[in-house]
N, CA, C and O atoms as a GROMACS GRO file, in nm:
protein
  240
    1MET      N    1   0.098  -0.114  -0.040
    1MET     CA    2   0.012   0.002  -0.058
    1MET      C    3   0.125   0.101  -0.002
    1MET      O    4   0.223   0.088   0.071
    2TYR      N    5   0.047   0.232  -0.089
    2TYR     CA    6   0.137   0.339  -0.064
    2TYR      C    7   0.062   0.464   0.011
    2TYR      O    8  -0.054   0.506   0.012
    3PHE      N    9   0.194   0.507   0.077
    3PHE     CA   10   0.154   0.610   0.214
    3PHE      C   11   0.018   0.712   0.110
    3PHE      O   12  -0.081   0.761   0.164
    4THR      N   13   0.037   0.718   0.023
    4THR     CA   14  -0.100   0.790  -0.008
    4THR      C   15  -0.274   0.726  -0.028
    4THR      O   16  -0.382   0.784  -0.022
    5ASP      N   17  -0.233   0.566  -0.056
    5ASP     CA   18  -0.368   0.530  -0.037
    5ASP      C   19  -0.504   0.543   0.100
    5ASP      O   20  -0.626   0.546   0.118
    6ARG      N   21  -0.367   0.550   0.174
    6ARG     CA   22  -0.428   0.636   0.311
    6ARG      C   23  -0.555   0.738   0.284
    6ARG      O   24  -0.674   0.718   0.311
    7GLY      N   25  -0.508   0.828   0.236
    7GLY     CA   26  -0.588   0.942   0.219
    7GLY      C   27  -0.724   0.859   0.140
    7GLY      O   28  -0.836   0.827   0.180
    8ILE      N   29  -0.650   0.844   0.003
    8ILE     CA   30  -0.740   0.809  -0.059
    8ILE      C   31  -0.896   0.707   0.020
    8ILE      O   32  -1.008   0.758   0.023
    9GLU      N   33  -0.873   0.593   0.064
    9GLU     CA   34  -0.899   0.496   0.066
    9GLU      C   35  -1.019   0.578   0.249
    9GLU      O   36  -1.120   0.518   0.287
   10GLU      N   37  -0.970   0.702   0.318
   10GLU     CA   38  -1.064   0.768   0.392
   10GLU      C   39  -1.149   0.860   0.321
   10GLU      O   40  -1.245   0.891   0.392
   11LEU      N   41  -1.151   0.917   0.204
   11LEU     CA   42  -1.172   0.971   0.136
   11LEU      C   43  -1.291   0.848   0.097
   11LEU      O   44  -1.389   0.892   0.158
   12GLN      N   45  -1.318   0.775   0.059
   12GLN     CA   46  -1.408   0.624   0.014
   12GLN      C   47  -1.493   0.616   0.120
   12GLN      O   48  -1.613   0.642   0.119
   13SER      N   49  -1.426   0.581   0.209
   13SER     CA   50  -1.479   0.565   0.400
   13SER      C   51  -1.626   0.654   0.425
   13SER      O   52  -1.747   0.633   0.441
   14ARG      N   53  -1.507   0.791   0.417
   14ARG     CA   54  -1.629   0.944   0.516
   14ARG      C   55  -1.688   0.967   0.358
   14ARG      O   56  -1.735   1.079   0.380
   15ARG      N   57  -1.705   0.954   0.278
   15ARG     CA   58  -1.746   1.049   0.094
   15ARG      C   59  -1.791   0.999  -0.005
   15ARG      O   60  -1.846   1.043  -0.106
   16GLY      N   61  -1.749   0.847   0.053
   16GLY     CA   62  -1.799   0.736  -0.085
   16GLY      C   63  -1.948   0.782  -0.153
   16GLY      O   64  -1.971   0.847  -0.255
   17ASP      N   65  -2.027   0.730  -0.066
   17ASP     CA   66  -2.188   0.782  -0.130
   17ASP      C   67  -2.205   0.897  -0.184
   17ASP      O   68  -2.286   0.914  -0.276
   18GLU      N   69  -2.121   1.007  -0.126
   18GLU     CA   70  -2.183   1.141  -0.244
   18GLU      C   71  -2.220   1.165  -0.335
   18GLU      O   72  -2.186   1.079  -0.416
   19THR      N   73  -2.286   1.251  -0.382
   19THR     CA   74  -2.266   1.226  -0.530
   19THR      C   75  -2.204   1.404  -0.538
   19THR      O   76  -2.248   1.497  -0.471
   20VAL      N   77  -2.087   1.410  -0.648
   20VAL     CA   78  -2.055   1.562  -0.634
   20VAL      C   79  -2.020   1.554  -0.830
   20VAL      O   80  -2.010   1.451  -0.896
   21THR      N   81  -2.012   1.666  -0.870
   21THR     CA   82  -1.968   1.746  -0.960
   21THR      C   83  -1.859   1.763  -0.973
   21THR      O   84  -1.776   1.787  -0.885
   22LEU      N   85  -1.841   1.751  -1.105
   22LEU     CA   86  -1.694   1.771  -1.131
   22LEU      C   87  -1.630   1.948  -1.140
   22LEU      O   88  -1.514   1.991  -1.145
   23ALA      N   89  -1.770   2.018  -1.138
   23ALA     CA   90  -1.732   2.172  -1.142
   23ALA      C   91  -1.712   2.201  -1.012
   23ALA      O   92  -1.642   2.297  -0.981
   24TRP      N   93  -1.782   2.107  -0.900
   24TRP     CA   94  -1.790   2.093  -0.730
   24TRP      C   95  -1.598   2.036  -0.747
   24TRP      O   96  -1.531   2.139  -0.746
   25LEU      N   97  -1.544   1.962  -0.756
   25LEU     CA   98  -1.426   1.916  -0.729
   25LEU      C   99  -1.341   2.050  -0.820
   25LEU      O  100  -1.236   2.095  -0.773
   26ALA      N  101  -1.372   2.082  -0.894
   26ALA     CA  102  -1.308   2.219  -0.968
   26ALA      C  103  -1.262   2.244  -0.843
   26ALA      O  104  -1.156   2.224  -0.782
   27ASP      N  105  -1.408   2.310  -0.810
   27ASP     CA  106  -1.360   2.400  -0.706
   27ASP      C  107  -1.277   2.409  -0.547
   27ASP      O  108  -1.223   2.500  -0.483
   28ARG      N  109  -1.302   2.256  -0.524
   28ARG     CA  110  -1.234   2.248  -0.387
   28ARG      C  111  -1.023   2.212  -0.398
   28ARG      O  112  -0.928   2.222  -0.321
   29LEU      N  113  -1.048   2.165  -0.553
   29LEU     CA  114  -0.888   2.173  -0.634
   29LEU      C  115  -0.826   2.331  -0.634
   29LEU      O  116  -0.710   2.362  -0.606
   30GLY      N  117  -0.910   2.401  -0.666
   30GLY     CA  118  -0.881   2.533  -0.709
   30GLY      C  119  -0.852   2.578  -0.479
   30GLY      O  120  -0.747   2.568  -0.415
   31GLU      N  121  -0.938   2.606  -0.447
   31GLU     CA  122  -0.866   2.609  -0.268
   31GLU      C  123  -0.808   2.539  -0.179
   31GLU      O  124  -0.773   2.571  -0.066
   32PHE      N  125  -0.798   2.424  -0.245
   32PHE     CA  126  -0.651   2.341  -0.209
   32PHE      C  127  -0.518   2.376  -0.235
   32PHE      O  128  -0.416   2.376  -0.167
   33VAL      N  129  -0.547   2.408  -0.356
   33VAL     CA  130  -0.403   2.506  -0.434
   33VAL      C  131  -0.404   2.698  -0.384
   33VAL      O  132  -0.304   2.768  -0.401
   34ASP      N  133  -0.496   2.738  -0.342
   34ASP     CA  134  -0.484   2.862  -0.274
   34ASP      C  135  -0.446   2.826  -0.108
   34ASP      O  136  -0.386   2.920  -0.056
   35THR      N  137  -0.462   2.751  -0.048
   35THR     CA  138  -0.422   2.689   0.057
   35THR      C  139  -0.245   2.668   0.073
   35THR      O  140  -0.167   2.720   0.152
   36ASN      N  141  -0.227   2.585  -0.022
   36ASN     CA  142  -0.110   2.485  -0.065
   36ASN      C  143  -0.101   2.550  -0.180
   36ASN      O  144  -0.185   2.520  -0.265
   37PRO      N  145  -0.005   2.649  -0.211
   37PRO     CA  146   0.022   2.658  -0.344
   37PRO      C  147   0.146   2.580  -0.367
   37PRO      O  148   0.216   2.576  -0.468
   38GLU      N  149   0.163   2.506  -0.229
   38GLU     CA  150   0.325   2.468  -0.340
   38GLU      C  151   0.333   2.299  -0.447
   38GLU      O  152   0.418   2.228  -0.500
   39PHE      N  153   0.171   2.306  -0.429
   39PHE     CA  154   0.139   2.130  -0.485
   39PHE      C  155  -0.024   2.167  -0.642
   39PHE      O  156  -0.124   2.119  -0.694
   40GLU      N  157   0.083   2.302  -0.641
   40GLU     CA  158  -0.006   2.435  -0.780
   40GLU      C  159   0.069   2.244  -0.894
   40GLU      O  160   0.014   2.186  -0.988
   41VAL      N  161   0.174   2.218  -0.838
   41VAL     CA  162   0.154   2.145  -1.084
   41VAL      C  163   0.124   2.025  -1.014
   41VAL      O  164   0.113   1.943  -1.105
   42GLN      N  165   0.097   1.946  -0.871
   42GLN     CA  166   0.063   1.845  -0.910
   42GLN      C  167  -0.063   1.775  -0.890
   42GLN      O  168  -0.086   1.655  -0.879
   43ILE      N  169  -0.164   1.911  -0.886
   43ILE     CA  170  -0.282   1.934  -0.856
   43ILE      C  171  -0.330   1.927  -1.038
   43ILE      O  172  -0.410   1.863  -1.107
   44GLU      N  173  -0.186   2.077  -1.061
   44GLU     CA  174  -0.263   2.066  -1.209
   44GLU      C  175  -0.286   1.990  -1.332
   44GLU      O  176  -0.377   1.994  -1.415
   45ARG      N  177  -0.100   1.868  -1.313
   45ARG     CA  178  -0.128   1.716  -1.348
   45ARG      C  179  -0.254   1.672  -1.343
   45ARG      O  180  -0.320   1.672  -1.447
   46PHE      N  181  -0.296   1.636  -1.250
   46PHE     CA  182  -0.442   1.531  -1.188
   46PHE      C  183  -0.514   1.589  -1.249
   46PHE      O  184  -0.570   1.527  -1.339
   47ALA      N  185  -0.556   1.770  -1.225
   47ALA     CA  186  -0.657   1.826  -1.322
   47ALA      C  187  -0.611   1.761  -1.457
   47ALA      O  188  -0.661   1.649  -1.446
   48THR      N  189  -0.555   1.763  -1.563
   48THR     CA  190  -0.539   1.762  -1.614
   48THR      C  191  -0.523   1.598  -1.705
   48THR      O  192  -0.570   1.565  -1.814
   49TRP      N  193  -0.474   1.553  -1.649
   49TRP     CA  194  -0.497   1.331  -1.646
   49TRP      C  195  -0.641   1.379  -1.634
   49TRP      O  196  -0.710   1.410  -1.732
   50LEU      N  197  -0.679   1.382  -1.520
   50LEU     CA  198  -0.882   1.354  -1.494
   50LEU      C  199  -0.950   1.413  -1.619
   50LEU      O  200  -1.007   1.331  -1.691
   51ALA      N  201  -0.952   1.533  -1.652
   51ALA     CA  202  -0.989   1.597  -1.814
   51ALA      C  203  -0.975   1.512  -1.918
   51ALA      O  204  -1.073   1.471  -1.979
   52ARG      N  205  -0.843   1.476  -1.952
   52ARG     CA  206  -0.857   1.388  -2.084
   52ARG      C  207  -0.822   1.245  -2.071
   52ARG      O  208  -0.736   1.188  -2.138
   53LEU      N  209  -0.929   1.169  -1.941
   53LEU     CA  210  -0.915   1.080  -1.946
   53LEU      C  211  -1.007   0.959  -2.065
   53LEU      O  212  -1.009   0.837  -2.085
   54ASP      N  213  -1.087   1.104  -2.130
   54ASP     CA  214  -1.132   0.977  -2.233
   54ASP      C  215  -1.058   0.981  -2.371
   54ASP      O  216  -1.060   0.877  -2.437
   55ASP      N  217  -0.965   1.140  -2.441
   55ASP     CA  218  -0.876   1.108  -2.513
   55ASP      C  219  -0.838   0.997  -2.604
   55ASP      O  220  -0.801   0.904  -2.532
   56ASP      N  221  -0.831   0.962  -2.736
   56ASP     CA  222  -0.804   0.859  -2.786
   56ASP      C  223  -0.645   0.918  -2.753
   56ASP      O  224  -0.617   1.036  -2.740
   57ASP      N  225  -0.562   0.817  -2.744
   57ASP     CA  226  -0.393   0.861  -2.758
   57ASP      C  227  -0.359   0.903  -2.872
   57ASP      O  228  -0.242   0.939  -2.888
   58ASP      N  229  -0.463   0.911  -2.993
   58ASP     CA  230  -0.384   0.929  -3.135
   58ASP      C  231  -0.411   1.071  -3.084
   58ASP      O  232  -0.297   1.115  -3.095
   59GLU      N  233  -0.493   1.186  -3.029
   59GLU     CA  234  -0.597   1.228  -3.000
   59GLU      C  235  -0.441   1.341  -2.929
   59GLU      O  236  -0.474   1.455  -2.961
   60VAL      N  237  -0.350   1.347  -2.880
   60VAL     CA  238  -0.238   1.336  -2.803
   60VAL      C  239  -0.124   1.387  -2.834
   60VAL      O  240  -0.027   1.373  -2.759
   0.00000   0.00000   0.00000
């Protein structure tokens, strides 16, 4: 288990039954970066990865 899996597991156990929109998630990620600017690059990469999940490899 990776260290980060603990946070993912906590998220799933605490909020796994909730339904959220991607707009809500984007707002939370923006708030996180505002309070933790040292994570801006990682959050940007994660958001870009999420945004492009359905892209065909040929289009990238």
